[in-house]
C-alpha positions in Angstrom: 0.0 0.0 0.0 1.6 3.3 -1.1 0.0 5.4 1.7 1.8 3.5 4.5 5.2 4.2 5.9 7.3 2.3 8.4 8.6 4.0 11.6 10.9 2.3 14.1 10.4 3.0 17.8 12.7 2.0 20.6 10.7 1.7 23.8 11.9 2.4 27.3 13.1 -1.2 27.7 15.3 -1.0 24.7 13.0 -3.1 22.5 12.6 -2.1 18.9 9.1 -1.9 17.3 8.4 -1.4 13.5 5.2 0.5 13.2 3.1 1.1 10.1 1.6 4.5 9.7 -0.8 5.8 7.1 0.2 9.1 5.5 -3.3 10.0 4.2 -5.1 10.4 7.5 -3.5 13.4 9.2 -2.1 11.5 12.1 0.7 12.6 14.3 3.5 10.4 15.6 2.1 10.2 19.1 -1.2 8.9 17.8 0.6 6.1 15.8 2.6 5.1 18.9 -0.5 5.0 21.0 -2.4 3.0 18.4 0.3 0.3 18.6 -0.1 0.2 22.4 3.3 1.6 23.2 3.7 3.6 26.5 3.1 7.2 25.4 0.4 9.0 27.4 -0.3 12.0 25.3 -2.0 13.5 28.3 -2.9 16.8 26.6 -4.3 15.2 23.5 -1.6 16.5 21.2 -1.7 20.2 22.0 2.0 20.5 23.1 0.8 21.3 26.6 2.6 18.4 28.3 5.7 16.4 27.6 4.3 12.9 28.1 5.0 12.1 24.4 8.7 13.3 24.5 10.9 11.3 22.2 14.4 11.4 20.7 14.7 11.5 16.9 17.5 9.0 16.1 17.5 9.2 12.2 18.6 12.0 10.0 15.2 12.9 8.7 14.4 16.6 7.9 11.6 17.5 10.3 9.7 20.8 10.5 11.1 23.2 13.1 9.6 22.9 16.5 6.9 25.5 17.2 7.3 28.0 20.0 4.8 26.0 22.1 6.8 22.8 21.6 10.1 24.5 22.5 8.5 26.0 25.6 7.2 22.6 26.7 10.6 20.9 26.0 12.2 23.7 28.2 10.2 22.3 31.1 10.7 18.6 30.3 13.1 16.2 31.9 15.9 14.3 30.1 15.9 16.8 27.1 18.6 16.3 24.4 19.4 18.1 21.2 17.3 15.6 19.3 14.3 15.9 21.6 10.8 16.4 20.1 7.2 16.0 21.2 5.8 13.2 19.1 2.4 14.9 19.0 4.0 17.7 16.9 5.4 15.4 14.2 2.9 15.0 11.4 3.0 11.7 9.6 4.0 12.3 6.0 5.6 10.2 3.2 9.0 11.9 3.9 9.1 10.2 7.3 9.5 6.7 5.8 12.2 4.9 7.9 12.0 7.4 10.8 13.7 6.1 13.9 12.8 7.4 17.4 13.4 6.5 21.0 10.9 7.1 23.7 12.3 9.4 26.4 12.5 8.2 30.0 9.7 9.2 32.3 10.3 11.1 35.5 8.8 8.9 38.2 
């Protein structure tokens, strides 16, 4: 199917998951991760108002620049790295074929 891409997610236990994601349904990365029952809360529903979907982009994909809201939320998050993003702010597009991310640790 041409409207499906594959994304690799490393969970917090180090296990790799290959996820299929449709590019024609306006999903964001957080929604795809949740749909595959991986541990991402997305407490705010994808509004960049929490950091419960914080992830690290491991591949060299060109992503859109983080919005000011996303940057503000990452400024308040734990375990932030240079490659940190909120997965709710990454729209699923064909250009993300092969994207690799790692779920950020949670602050318990």
